[in-house]
C-alpha positions as a printed Julia matrix, in Angstrom:
298×3 Matrix{Float64}:
   5.85  72.54  -32.5
   2.87  70.53  -31.3
   0.71  71.73  -34.19
   3.38  70.81  -36.74
   3.89  67.24  -35.58
   0.57  65.79  -36.81
   1.16  67.39  -40.2
   4.64  65.91  -40.49
   3.3   62.54  -39.41
   0.62  62.9   -42.07
   3.26  63.56  -44.71
   5.24  60.52  -43.6
   2.11  58.35  -43.72
   1.35  59.67  -47.2
   4.89  58.88  -48.32
   4.64  55.36  -46.9
   1.29  54.85  -48.63
   2.68  56.03  -51.99
   5.85  53.95  -51.61
   3.79  50.88  -50.68
   1.66  51.24  -53.8
   4.73  51.7   -55.98
   6.2   48.49  -54.6
   2.99  46.52  -55.08
   2.45  47.64  -58.66
   6.14  47.06  -59.45
   5.53  43.41  -58.48
   2.28  43.26  -60.45
   3.67  44.22  -63.86
   6.1   41.27  -64.26
   3.35  38.85  -63.27
   1.04  40.28  -65.93
   3.74  39.93  -68.57
   4.49  36.37  -67.46
   0.82  35.39  -67.67
   0.49  36.92  -71.15
   3.58  35.06  -72.3
   2.38  31.73  -70.9
  -1.04  32.13  -72.5
   0.52  32.88  -75.89
   2.68  29.77  -75.87
   1.53  26.56  -77.47
   2.65  23.01  -76.92
   1.6   19.44  -76.36
   2.3   16.67  -73.92
   4.53  17.33  -70.94
   5.5   20.84  -72.1
   1.84  21.87  -72.22
   1.22  20.46  -68.74
   4.22  22.34  -67.33
   3.06  25.56  -69.0
  -0.48  25.13  -67.66
   0.82  24.58  -64.13
   3.06  27.64  -64.39
   0.14  29.68  -65.7
  -2.14  28.64  -62.83
   0.57  29.5   -60.3
   1.19  32.94  -61.87
  -2.56  33.67  -61.91
  -2.79  32.67  -58.25
   0.08  34.99  -57.39
  -1.59  37.82  -59.33
  -4.88  37.26  -57.5
  -3.09  37.31  -54.15
  -1.25  40.49  -55.1
  -4.48  42.13  -56.29
  -6.08  41.32  -52.95
  -3.06  42.82  -51.19
  -3.43  46.02  -53.22
  -7.17  46.11  -52.49
  -6.49  45.8   -48.76
  -3.76  48.45  -48.8
  -6.04  50.92  -50.62
  -9.38  50.24  -48.93
  -8.97  53.52  -47.07
  -9.49  55.28  -50.41
 -12.88  53.61  -50.73
 -13.95  54.69  -47.25
 -12.7   58.21  -47.83
 -14.54  58.62  -51.13
 -17.71  57.0   -49.81
 -17.69  59.5   -46.94
 -17.2   62.33  -49.43
 -19.94  61.25  -51.85
 -22.62  60.0   -49.44
 -24.27  60.67  -46.11
 -22.52  59.06  -43.15
 -25.89  58.09  -41.67
 -27.12  56.34  -44.81
 -28.61  52.89  -44.27
 -26.96  51.83  -47.54
 -23.37  52.5   -46.46
 -22.48  48.82  -46.82
 -23.69  48.82  -50.43
 -21.74  52.0   -51.14
 -18.53  50.48  -49.8
 -19.13  47.34  -51.87
 -19.6   49.52  -54.95
 -16.42  51.41  -54.07
 -14.53  48.11  -53.99
 -15.71  47.4   -57.54
 -14.4   50.82  -58.59
 -11.12  50.13  -56.81
 -10.77  46.83  -58.66
 -11.37  48.6   -61.98
  -8.68  51.1   -61.04
  -6.17  48.35  -60.19
  -6.67  46.56  -63.5
  -6.5   49.75  -65.58
  -3.74  51.6   -63.71
  -0.63  52.68  -65.55
   2.08  53.87  -63.11
   3.3   56.29  -65.78
   0.02  58.23  -65.4
   0.74  59.41  -61.85
  -0.23  58.37  -58.32
  -2.63  55.46  -57.91
  -4.8   57.37  -55.42
  -5.5   60.02  -58.08
  -6.09  57.37  -60.75
  -8.56  55.48  -58.54
 -10.7   58.52  -57.8
 -12.83  58.4   -60.96
 -13.59  54.64  -61.0
 -14.49  54.66  -57.29
 -16.59  57.79  -57.68
 -18.42  56.31  -60.68
 -19.36  53.08  -58.91
 -20.29  54.76  -55.61
 -22.51  57.34  -57.32
 -24.15  54.57  -59.33
 -24.91  52.75  -56.06
 -26.31  55.97  -54.57
 -28.53  56.35  -57.61
 -29.75  52.76  -57.37
 -30.47  53.01  -53.65
 -31.82  56.52  -53.24
 -32.96  57.62  -56.7
 -33.8   54.41  -58.58
 -36.2   56.18  -60.95
 -33.41  58.18  -62.58
 -31.06  56.98  -65.27
 -27.38  57.67  -64.67
 -27.25  60.69  -67.0
 -30.18  62.37  -65.23
 -28.78  61.5   -61.84
 -25.47  63.18  -62.66
 -27.34  66.37  -63.64
 -29.63  66.23  -60.6
 -27.46  68.47  -58.33
 -27.29  71.19  -61.01
 -31.04  70.98  -61.63
 -31.91  71.19  -57.93
 -29.47  74.09  -57.45
 -31.04  75.95  -60.4
 -34.54  75.35  -59.06
 -33.49  76.55  -55.61
 -31.89  79.74  -56.92
 -34.92  80.55  -59.09
 -37.25  80.03  -56.12
 -35.14  82.4   -54.02
 -35.2   85.02  -56.76
 -38.98  84.66  -57.18
 -39.5   85.45  -53.46
 -42.7   83.43  -52.94
 -43.79  83.85  -56.54
 -44.93  81.07  -58.87
 -42.69  78.0   -59.04
 -40.18  78.25  -61.91
 -41.09  76.54  -65.16
 -39.11  73.54  -66.32
 -37.77  75.58  -69.25
 -36.37  78.24  -66.88
 -34.69  75.64  -64.71
 -33.25  73.94  -67.79
 -31.71  77.2   -69.03
 -30.23  77.99  -65.62
 -28.81  74.47  -65.17
 -27.61  74.13  -68.76
 -29.56  70.91  -69.36
 -32.42  69.75  -71.54
 -35.95  70.54  -70.42
 -36.8   66.83  -70.66
 -34.08  66.1   -68.1
 -35.57  68.64  -65.69
 -38.96  67.0   -66.09
 -37.56  63.52  -65.48
 -35.66  64.63  -62.36
 -38.37  66.75  -60.75
 -41.31  64.58  -61.79
 -39.67  61.15  -61.56
 -42.21  58.32  -61.99
 -42.92  55.9   -59.18
 -41.51  52.39  -59.31
 -44.62  50.7   -57.92
 -46.23  50.65  -61.39
 -45.07  47.06  -61.74
 -47.6   46.1   -59.08
 -50.45  48.15  -60.57
 -53.47  46.1   -61.57
 -54.12  45.27  -65.2
 -56.93  43.28  -66.71
 -56.7   39.52  -66.61
 -59.18  36.89  -67.74
 -62.74  38.16  -67.57
 -63.13  40.88  -64.94
 -60.18  39.64  -62.88
 -57.53  42.24  -62.05
 -53.96  41.03  -61.58
 -50.6   42.78  -61.41
 -48.24  43.0   -64.36
 -45.63  41.25  -62.22
 -47.96  38.27  -61.9
 -48.43  38.19  -65.66
 -44.68  38.09  -66.15
 -43.92  35.27  -63.76
 -46.97  33.02  -64.15
 -46.6   30.52  -67.03
 -49.42  30.51  -69.59
 -51.44  27.33  -69.79
 -53.86  27.65  -72.71
 -53.26  28.68  -76.33
 -54.66  32.19  -75.89
 -52.38  32.89  -72.96
 -49.38  31.43  -74.79
 -49.96  33.78  -77.74
 -50.27  36.7   -75.34
 -47.08  35.69  -73.55
 -45.24  35.51  -76.89
 -46.37  39.07  -77.59
 -45.12  40.19  -74.2
 -41.76  38.46  -74.64
 -41.37  39.98  -78.12
 -41.93  43.41  -76.6
 -39.35  42.61  -73.92
 -36.71  41.53  -76.43
 -37.31  44.33  -78.94
 -38.06  47.25  -76.64
 -37.54  46.39  -72.99
 -34.2   44.6   -72.65
 -32.22  47.09  -74.78
 -33.22  49.8   -72.26
 -31.4   48.0   -69.42
 -27.81  48.73  -68.48
 -25.3   45.89  -68.04
 -25.91  45.4   -64.31
 -29.7   45.39  -64.67
 -29.52  42.83  -67.46
 -27.1   40.71  -65.39
 -29.48  40.71  -62.42
 -32.63  39.86  -64.4
 -30.84  37.21  -66.46
 -29.65  35.35  -63.38
 -32.65  36.09  -61.16
 -35.21  34.69  -63.61
 -33.01  32.24  -65.53
 -33.2   34.09  -68.85
 -29.97  32.35  -69.87
 -31.61  28.93  -69.54
 -30.03  28.26  -66.15
 -32.0   27.95  -62.85
 -32.87  31.3   -61.3
 -30.54  32.5   -58.56
 -31.33  34.12  -55.21
 -30.71  37.79  -54.45
 -27.96  36.74  -52.04
 -26.07  34.71  -54.64
 -26.3   37.49  -57.24
 -25.21  39.97  -54.59
 -22.08  37.91  -53.93
 -21.29  37.99  -57.65
 -21.63  41.78  -57.83
 -20.23  42.62  -54.4
 -23.6   44.02  -53.25
 -26.0   43.27  -50.42
 -29.25  41.4   -50.98
 -31.16  44.7   -50.69
 -28.91  46.35  -53.25
 -29.63  43.59  -55.78
 -33.37  43.77  -55.01
 -33.39  47.47  -55.83
 -31.59  46.9   -59.13
 -34.13  44.18  -59.93
 -37.03  46.48  -59.06
 -35.7   49.27  -61.23
 -35.02  46.94  -64.17
 -38.51  45.42  -63.96
 -40.03  48.91  -63.83
 -38.22  49.76  -67.08
 -39.92  46.76  -68.68
 -43.43  47.83  -67.69
 -44.09  50.14  -70.63
 -43.22  47.84  -73.56
 -44.93  44.86  -71.93
 -48.03  46.83  -70.93
 -48.33  48.01  -74.53
 -48.29  44.42  -75.73
 -51.1   43.3   -73.41
């Protein structure tokens, strides 16, 4: 009897959790419909003011309810973070922040007709957490390569065991075993270093400066202005399209590419739900992606 009690308590807790979510989302749907209706209405004068006030109140209620759902389901984030990452990781805070982003995506996209919310939320939370793991621990890999990394490492490990101290397996062998492209194997196993941004390149005369310095220092004379234009053209045509949405968001706000004053890592982190270190790593990775097109323009 003693061994059955925790299980029955677990079932009851699961039922309460499911019932709670059903109640919360049942309240959410009418608010969404009300907001849509209020936004679609038109009017002038007093009627418009009344509608605008009602809209603001409905949006406030929806925000409060969304926060309530986030709080009720935060255990899902912790559970999935524990499943996808190492408990001892120094980036656990970033992973939980990323999980919250995934949870928010799940809340806004959830259709109760599709089943339990916990099942629906799995994929969005997993996606954001794994992206944060990639950014923190494997910043040299794009998301596609990162997703194939476990299969590639497993294939390499099995081939090494079969070789029994023979020659290391070729990339082509690993690719066939893992079912991926040989180029992916090369990118995963021979990932480039991110410190290339700080590598020295030629400056004026015999002076050696880093590419990072060339990017942030404004040109003063005509020659330098022409060179900077060439660099910026390379960035626009070749570099920026290689960035994903988060990388572009970080660089745009960090360096004021939208014409606004540059923002600190902390402020950008608050916008994305990440720590200062998490934003710094995204910035570093994004800048590293820009090295090749800019270096070619120098």
